[in-house]
C-alpha positions in Angstrom: 30.1 52.3 -1.2 30.6 48.9 0.4 34.1 49.6 1.7 34.2 52.4 4.3 37.9 52.8 4.6 39.6 55.9 3.2 43.3 56.9 3.1 44.5 60.4 3.7 48.1 60.5 2.5 50.7 63.1 3.1 54.1 63.9 4.5 52.6 65.9 7.4 55.9 67.7 8.0 54.6 69.2 10.2 50.9 68.4 10.7 48.9 71.6 10.9 45.4 72.7 11.7 44.3 72.4 8.0 45.4 68.7 8.0 43.7 68.0 11.3 40.5 69.7 10.1 40.4 67.5 7.0 41.2 64.4 9.1 38.3 65.0 11.4 35.9 65.8 8.5 36.9 62.7 6.5 36.7 60.5 9.6 33.1 61.6 10.1 32.2 60.1 6.7 34.1 56.8 6.8 34.1 53.9 9.2 37.9 54.2 9.3 40.3 56.9 8.1 43.9 55.7 7.6 46.3 58.7 7.8 49.2 57.5 5.7 52.4 59.4 6.6 54.7 59.1 3.6 58.1 57.8 4.4 60.4 59.1 1.6 63.1 56.8 0.7 64.2 59.4 -1.9 62.7 62.6 -0.7 61.6 65.1 -3.4 61.2 67.8 -0.8 63.0 68.6 2.4 61.7 66.8 5.4 62.6 68.2 8.9 61.0 65.6 11.1 61.7 61.8 11.0 58.8 59.5 10.2 58.4 58.4 13.8 58.2 61.9 15.1 55.6 62.9 12.5 53.4 59.9 13.3 53.8 60.7 17.1 52.8 64.3 16.6 49.6 63.3 14.8 48.8 60.6 17.3 49.2 63.0 20.2 47.0 65.5 18.5 44.2 63.1 17.5 44.1 61.2 20.8 40.5 60.0 21.2 39.5 59.7 17.6 38.9 55.9 17.6 38.3 55.6 13.8 41.5 57.3 12.7 44.6 55.1 12.4 48.0 56.5 11.6 50.5 54.5 9.7 53.6 55.0 7.6 54.0 53.9 4.0 56.3 54.2 1.0 55.9 53.6 -2.7 52.8 54.4 -4.7 49.9 55.9 -2.7 47.3 54.1 -4.8 49.0 50.8 -4.2 49.1 51.4 -0.4 45.4 52.3 -0.6 44.7 48.9 -2.3 46.8 47.1 0.3 44.8 48.5 3.2 41.5 47.9 1.5 40.7 51.6 1.0 37.9 52.5 -1.3 39.0 56.2 -1.5 42.0 58.5 -1.3 41.2 61.7 0.5 42.9 64.9 -0.5 42.5 68.6 0.3 42.1 71.6 -1.9 43.2 74.9 -0.4 43.3 77.2 -3.4 42.5 77.0 -7.1 46.1 76.3 -8.0 45.9 73.0 -6.1 43.2 71.8 -8.4 45.5 71.1 -11.5 48.0 69.1 -9.4 45.3 67.1 -7.6 43.4 66.5 -10.8 46.5 65.0 -12.5 47.3 62.8 -9.5 43.6 61.6 -9.3 43.7 60.7 -13.0 47.0 58.8 -12.7 45.7 56.9 -9.7 42.5 56.1 -11.5 44.6 54.7 -14.4 46.7 52.6 -11.9 43.6 51.3 -10.0 40.1 52.2 -11.3 38.5 50.7 -8.2 39.9 53.5 -5.9 38.2 56.8 -5.9 39.7 60.2 -5.1 37.7 62.5 -2.9 38.8 66.1 -2.6 37.7 68.2 0.4 37.7 72.0 0.1 39.7 73.4 3.0 37.8 75.4 5.5 38.4 79.1 4.8 40.5 79.9 7.8 43.1 77.2 6.7 43.5 78.2 3.0 46.9 79.8 3.5 48.3 76.8 5.5 50.9 74.4 4.1 53.7 72.5 5.7 56.3 74.5 3.8 54.7 77.8 5.0 54.7 76.6 8.6 58.3 75.4 8.3 59.5 78.7 6.8 57.8 80.8 9.4 59.1 78.7 12.2 62.6 78.6 10.8 62.6 82.4 10.8 61.4 82.7 14.4 57.8 83.5 13.6 54.8 82.5 15.8 53.1 79.4 14.4 50.9 78.8 17.5 47.7 79.7 15.5 48.7 77.2 12.7 49.7 74.1 14.6 48.8 72.3 17.8 50.9 73.1 20.9 52.9 69.8 20.7 53.9 70.6 17.1 54.8 74.2 17.9 57.1 73.0 20.7 58.7 70.4 18.3 59.3 73.2 15.7 60.7 75.5 18.4 63.1 72.8 19.5 64.1 71.9 15.9 64.9 75.5 15.0 66.1 76.9 18.3 67.8 73.9 19.8 66.0 74.5 23.1 64.9 71.8 25.5 61.2 71.4 26.0 61.7 72.1 29.8 62.9 75.6 28.9 59.8 76.3 26.9 56.8 76.7 29.2 54.9 79.6 27.7 52.6 79.9 24.7 54.6 79.7 21.6 56.1 82.6 20.1 59.0 80.8 18.6 61.4 83.6 19.3 61.2 86.7 21.5 
C-alpha cells in the first residue's frame, strides 16, 4: 500500500472504549488515521452531542496520539475518504450481526470507488457489547457508564442527562445515586 492514510468514520455519539481501542489499533498500522466524525445534516438516528462536542471529547481522550487527526465531514464516507487521500476505510465488527451491514456498506463503497479498501477490525472481546446507543440508554436511565467511556465523556453524559454542572460532579461516575 503506497498511501498510508486510513479513515475511521462514525458518529461517535458518544465515543466509548470500543471506539478508542479501534482507533489506537488502526493508528498503529497506518501513518495517519483520520477519525471522521459524521456531521448529520439529516440525522437518521438521534444525536445527543453537537459535532463540536463530539470532536472535543475524542481530542481530549486521544491527547498525545500524534498520527490521529480528528475531523468532521458530511456526505458520502467514501467520497470523504477520497478527498483526504485515504487508501482505506476502517470499520469495527463487534458481533456477527454487524457483518451483514458492514459487508453491504463495503460493497457499495467499492462500487463507488474501487481504489479505496475497507478494513474491518474485530473488536476486542471486552468491548463486544458496547455501542453508542447502549451507552446513551444506560446513561439516560441513570446507570453507571464509567467502565464504558473515558471520564470526560462520562461527565458530559452526566451533565446531559442530569443537568448538573461539572463542578458539582467530583467523584467517580455513577451517573445517579
